[in-house]
VMD Tcl script that draws the C-alpha trace (Angstrom):
set ca {
  {-0.15 -0.04 0.10}
  {1.60 3.26 -0.88}
  {2.15 5.84 1.93}
  {0.33 8.88 2.24}
  {0.92 12.21 3.29}
  {-1.22 14.59 4.61}
  {-1.19 16.75 1.70}
  {-2.81 17.22 -1.22}
  {-2.66 15.25 -4.31}
  {-4.48 16.00 -7.71}
  {-5.05 14.15 -10.73}
  {-6.34 15.16 -14.19}
  {-6.96 12.61 -16.42}
  {-8.16 13.09 -20.12}
  {-7.60 10.74 -23.22}
  {-8.38 11.86 -27.20}
  {-8.11 14.67 -29.08}
  {14.85 12.84 -11.12}
  {20.21 11.45 -11.90}
  {23.29 11.93 -9.22}
  {22.20 11.92 -5.02}
  {19.62 15.18 -4.17}
  {21.99 16.00 -1.07}
  {23.81 19.53 -0.87}
  {26.21 20.14 1.92}
  {26.09 23.46 3.26}
  {28.75 25.53 1.37}
  {29.85 28.87 1.28}
  {27.40 31.02 -0.63}
  {28.21 31.39 -4.52}
  {28.92 33.94 -6.62}
  {25.59 34.58 -8.86}
  {25.89 36.98 -12.03}
  {23.54 39.60 -11.82}
  {20.47 39.67 -13.41}
  {17.22 41.48 -13.55}
  {14.66 41.75 -11.31}
  {11.89 41.59 -14.28}
  {10.86 38.71 -15.91}
  {13.95 37.75 -18.73}
  {13.55 35.05 -21.53}
  {16.30 33.82 -23.62}
  {16.16 31.35 -26.66}
  {19.08 28.76 -27.99}
  {19.34 27.38 -30.67}
  {20.75 24.74 -33.56}
  {23.41 21.67 -32.00}
  {25.11 23.54 -29.12}
  {21.59 24.92 -27.80}
  {21.87 22.22 -24.96}
  {25.40 23.60 -24.33}
  {24.06 27.24 -24.39}
  {21.41 26.63 -22.19}
  {23.85 24.90 -19.40}
  {26.34 27.62 -19.60}
  {23.48 30.30 -19.20}
  {21.69 28.59 -16.04}
  {25.25 28.09 -14.25}
  {25.21 29.56 -10.92}
  {21.81 30.76 -11.26}
  {19.39 30.56 -8.29}
  {16.67 29.23 -10.40}
  {13.84 26.71 -8.75}
  {13.82 23.92 -11.53}
  {16.42 22.73 -13.45}
  {17.33 20.02 -15.77}
  {19.45 17.32 -16.46}
  {20.74 18.45 -20.46}
  {22.96 15.82 -20.83}
  {20.63 13.42 -21.20}
  {18.54 15.13 -24.38}
  {19.41 14.28 -27.44}
  {19.41 16.10 -30.76}
  {17.86 19.34 -29.05}
  {17.87 21.98 -31.43}
  {15.94 24.85 -29.49}
  {15.77 25.82 -25.58}
  {13.53 28.54 -24.56}
  {14.09 29.85 -21.36}
  {11.58 32.11 -19.40}
  {12.97 33.54 -15.61}
  {10.24 34.88 -13.52}
  {11.41 36.65 -10.21}
  {10.51 34.60 -7.38}
  {11.88 36.83 -4.21}
  {15.24 35.78 -2.00}
  {17.40 36.41 -5.09}
  {15.86 33.32 -6.82}
  {14.28 33.15 -10.14}
  {10.96 30.56 -11.56}
  {11.96 29.49 -14.87}
  {9.82 27.48 -17.47}
  {12.13 25.78 -20.02}
  {10.43 25.30 -23.91}
  {12.53 22.67 -25.36}
  {12.03 20.72 -28.88}
  {14.10 18.36 -30.63}
  {15.15 18.07 -34.18}
  {13.41 21.80 -34.84}
  {15.38 23.23 -38.51}
  {16.34 26.12 -38.71}
  {13.51 26.98 -41.18}
  {11.32 26.46 -38.10}
  {13.14 28.21 -35.28}
  {10.98 31.67 -35.80}
  {7.16 29.62 -35.69}
  {8.84 27.68 -32.23}
  {10.40 31.32 -31.06}
  {6.71 32.27 -31.32}
  {5.25 29.69 -29.53}
  {7.96 29.66 -27.21}
  {6.72 33.88 -26.74}
  {2.85 32.79 -26.03}
  {4.26 30.18 -23.56}
  {6.41 32.58 -21.59}
  {4.13 35.39 -21.32}
  {1.61 32.55 -19.80}
  {4.65 31.98 -17.38}
  {4.70 35.13 -16.41}
  {1.03 35.76 -15.76}
  {0.63 33.10 -13.33}
  {0.19 32.56 -9.96}
  {3.13 31.57 -7.68}
  {2.42 31.55 -4.00}
  {-0.59 30.33 -1.97}
  {-1.80 27.83 -4.64}
  {-4.88 26.63 -3.63}
  {-5.26 22.71 -5.04}
  {-8.79 21.61 -4.27}
  {-8.72 18.14 -4.11}
  {-11.30 15.44 -3.29}
  {-9.26 13.05 -1.66}
  {-6.81 15.10 1.27}
  {-7.09 18.21 2.69}
  {-6.36 21.29 1.03}
  {-2.85 22.92 1.35}
  {-0.87 26.33 -0.51}
  {1.38 25.46 -2.86}
  {4.09 27.42 -3.99}
  {4.90 27.17 -7.86}
  {8.96 25.73 -8.33}
  {8.20 25.66 -12.43}
  {7.37 24.24 -15.73}
  {8.63 22.15 -18.72}
  {6.88 22.60 -21.81}
  {6.52 20.03 -24.58}
  {9.67 17.77 -24.70}
  {9.30 16.75 -28.30}
  {10.72 12.84 -29.51}
  {9.61 12.28 -33.31}
  {9.77 9.07 -35.55}
  {8.69 9.09 -39.32}
  {8.02 6.71 -42.22}
  {7.53 8.09 -45.46}
  {6.84 11.30 -44.68}
  {4.33 10.23 -42.06}
  {5.34 11.06 -38.50}
  {4.66 10.13 -35.12}
  {5.57 12.62 -32.04}
  {6.29 11.47 -28.52}
  {5.95 14.60 -26.35}
  {5.98 15.15 -22.42}
  {5.23 18.62 -20.17}
  {5.26 19.39 -16.39}
  {3.86 21.05 -13.79}
  {5.87 21.46 -10.76}
  {4.75 22.57 -7.00}
  {6.29 22.36 -3.42}
  {4.82 22.94 0.25}
  {6.73 23.80 3.44}
  {5.81 21.41 5.97}
  {8.58 22.18 8.32}
  {11.98 23.60 8.81}
  {13.16 20.54 7.45}
  {10.51 18.93 6.06}
  {9.20 20.08 2.04}
  {6.48 18.24 -0.04}
  {6.98 18.23 -3.35}
  {3.72 17.78 -6.12}
  {4.52 16.95 -9.38}
  {1.83 17.14 -12.38}
  {2.91 15.55 -15.84}
  {0.76 14.93 -18.88}
  {2.38 12.41 -21.79}
  {1.18 12.93 -25.39}
  {1.59 10.54 -28.62}
  {0.07 12.47 -31.28}
  {0.51 12.04 -35.06}
  {0.66 13.97 -38.82}
  {-2.09 11.90 -40.47}
  {-4.49 9.25 -40.78}
  {-2.02 6.82 -41.40}
  {-0.50 7.35 -38.17}
  {-2.23 5.67 -34.93}
  {-0.56 5.44 -30.87}
  {-0.45 2.01 -30.26}
  {0.95 2.62 -26.62}
  {2.41 5.24 -24.17}
  {4.82 4.58 -21.27}
  {6.07 6.51 -18.38}
  {8.41 5.46 -15.57}
  {8.29 7.95 -12.98}
  {11.54 7.21 -9.81}
  {12.96 9.12 -6.89}
  {16.41 10.46 -7.57}
  {17.68 8.99 -4.63}
  {17.32 7.19 -0.86}
  {16.75 10.57 0.63}
  {13.45 10.94 -1.06}
  {9.93 9.56 -0.89}
  {7.44 8.97 -3.53}
  {4.40 9.93 -1.13}
  {1.70 9.24 -3.40}
  {0.29 9.41 -7.02}
  {-2.67 8.72 -9.77}
  {-3.38 6.84 -11.59}
  {-4.03 4.08 -9.84}
  {-5.06 0.57 -10.59}
  {-6.62 -0.42 -14.12}
  {-8.96 2.03 -16.31}
  {-10.70 -0.10 -18.81}
  {-12.74 0.55 -21.78}
  {-15.39 1.67 -20.41}
  {-15.19 3.74 -18.00}
  {-12.52 6.08 -16.50}
  {-11.86 7.21 -13.22}
  {-10.88 11.35 -12.96}
  {-10.25 14.49 -11.02}
  {-9.79 17.39 -12.99}
  {-8.21 20.36 -12.68}
  {-8.79 23.45 -13.55}
  {-7.61 26.78 -14.12}
  {-9.16 30.21 -14.96}
  {-7.44 33.60 -15.58}
  {-9.71 36.40 -14.17}
  {-9.22 39.63 -15.62}
  {-6.93 41.14 -12.10}
  {-5.15 38.14 -12.98}
  {-5.96 35.90 -9.68}
  {-5.49 32.09 -10.62}
  {-9.15 30.29 -9.60}
  {-8.30 26.34 -9.79}
  {-10.80 23.86 -9.06}
  {-11.15 20.35 -9.29}
  {-13.44 17.03 -8.86}
  {-13.48 13.18 -9.14}
  {-15.37 10.53 -10.20}
  {-16.01 7.27 -12.11}
  {-17.92 8.17 -15.59}
  {-18.50 6.41 -18.71}
  {-16.63 7.40 -21.23}
  {-17.62 7.30 -24.62}
  {-15.23 9.72 -26.66}
  {-16.90 9.06 -29.93}
  {-16.52 5.01 -30.63}
  {-12.57 5.80 -29.29}
  {-11.07 4.23 -26.19}
  {-8.27 3.53 -24.30}
  {-6.88 1.54 -21.50}
  {-4.50 2.55 -18.65}
  {-2.88 0.08 -16.26}
  {-0.68 1.33 -12.72}
  {2.22 -0.85 -11.96}
  {4.89 -0.75 -9.11}
  {6.51 -3.22 -6.47}
  {8.08 -0.29 -4.36}
  {5.54 2.73 -4.23}
  {7.42 4.40 -2.17}
  {10.61 4.54 -4.76}
  {9.08 4.66 -8.80}
  {5.92 3.56 -10.45}
  {5.00 3.02 -14.05}
  {1.69 4.66 -16.20}
  {1.12 2.29 -19.03}
  {-1.49 3.80 -21.36}
  {-2.87 1.06 -24.31}
  {-5.10 -0.25 -26.48}
  {-6.15 2.91 -28.40}
  {-8.73 1.99 -30.63}
  {-11.85 2.79 -32.41}
  {-15.11 0.54 -31.56}
  {-16.38 -1.31 -35.00}
  {-18.44 -3.94 -36.16}
  {-15.25 -6.46 -36.34}
  {-11.86 -6.42 -35.03}
  {-12.19 -3.00 -33.25}
  {-9.31 -1.18 -35.79}
  {-6.36 1.11 -34.46}
  {-7.20 4.98 -33.75}
  {-5.94 6.24 -37.09}
  {-5.26 10.60 -36.99}
  {-6.33 10.65 -33.14}
  {-4.19 11.79 -30.76}
  {-3.91 10.59 -27.08}
  {-2.98 11.64 -23.73}
  {-2.69 11.23 -20.46}
  {-1.97 13.45 -17.54}
  {-0.19 11.99 -14.48}
  {0.29 13.52 -10.96}
  {3.32 12.56 -7.68}
  {4.10 13.76 -4.39}
  {7.19 13.15 -3.21}
  {8.59 13.94 0.22}
  {12.22 14.89 1.58}
  {13.83 15.68 5.34}
  {16.61 17.36 5.40}
  {19.02 17.18 9.00}
  {20.79 19.64 10.19}
  {23.69 19.55 8.15}
  {22.52 18.37 4.91}
  {19.46 19.64 2.76}
  {17.97 17.65 0.72}
  {15.76 18.54 -1.99}
  {13.05 17.16 -5.07}
  {14.28 15.22 -7.67}
  {11.62 13.58 -9.99}
  {13.29 11.31 -12.60}
  {11.33 10.31 -15.94}
  {11.52 7.37 -18.69}
  {8.81 8.35 -21.51}
  {8.33 5.69 -24.07}
  {5.95 5.18 -27.14}
  {4.88 3.52 -30.18}
  {3.18 4.00 -33.43}
  {1.68 2.52 -36.39}
  {2.52 2.84 -39.62}
  {0.12 2.52 -42.83}
  {2.64 0.78 -45.89}
  {2.11 1.23 -49.53}
  {1.26 -2.69 -49.75}
  {-1.58 -1.85 -46.92}
  {0.44 -3.49 -43.82}
  {0.64 -1.94 -40.84}
  {4.47 -1.29 -38.99}
  {4.98 -0.36 -35.64}
  {8.47 2.03 -34.83}
  {9.18 4.06 -31.95}
  {10.43 7.68 -31.69}
  {13.85 7.92 -29.28}
  {13.03 7.38 -25.39}
  {12.55 10.97 -23.04}
  {14.78 10.55 -20.53}
  {14.73 13.68 -18.21}
  {15.49 14.12 -14.32}
  {13.77 17.47 -12.94}
  {15.23 19.06 -9.62}
  {13.24 21.16 -7.48}
  {15.15 23.74 -5.45}
  {12.72 25.75 -3.05}
  {14.05 29.56 -3.11}
  {14.41 29.49 1.04}
  {16.75 26.60 0.79}
  {20.69 26.88 1.35}
  {20.34 26.24 -2.61}
  {19.83 29.98 -3.25}
  {22.47 31.36 -0.40}
}
mol new
graphics top color blue
foreach p $ca { graphics top sphere $p radius 0.5 }
foreach p [lrange $ca 0 end-1] q [lrange $ca 1 end] { graphics top cylinder $p $q radius 0.2 }
display resetview
């Protein structure tokens, strides 16, 4: 049985349409480069985008970082920095694999829109109402917009995409709870491509973190789906309203259906989410859902407890994989997979030793 925390866990589930040890001994305050106190955006393109982004972030007191070294063929990285107080910055990352130079201007426009939303978002005292846990006031640590990997066949493509939103809550002087909501998406370029399955492996970074809870949990069949929905609305005053609900509902989805299973042998260390059987109801042998995209959302909470001499922080390690069906000219079907997405996300609350 999973070890429960006192804190809220929230999952929105809808279909159709963490590296090295997380430990830091107390050291002398680092020397940070001087940045303006206003929001800042930077974009890096080309085969050296990862090197440039890593150099830009080196020494900066940001609340969220990634291990860029594990990402391959990343040709666009946009970083939006928002001042968070205590000299720290809340980052949002926009990452694209394999983009061509003639695509940079379009990606830049999308990144600009993404950054504007990041700068408007509420960053503290965020109420996440959940039907399964008490409410607490979460603090926003940052986000990752779609990390995208692509697989192609005869000019048609399947896209494996991952994004995440990260929050933290200070329980006491030594204990911090982290909340991660992720979205895993399989998209297709045409009706000649279909999503076969999507997989997400979530684990802790080291033995100092404990995964407290996660959703979905168990098996979701083709006729019913467990949901706990999240709604975020920006009012004219730019205040954020968040609400949630939970329950079971009949899943019709215009005759498209799916299955999801959750597996773990050590629920405090890792969890695997497996989505499969993306199909369309038919009078005989349900075919794959050709031309349709699918996504699922998952939620995971993690807790760290520090000592008088050592501070621990939250590390979420992800491995994302997927398979796609492709129609061939001779009317057969083949399967192909993009390269897995491997990323570790490090969450540093701004009041900790990591920010001096």
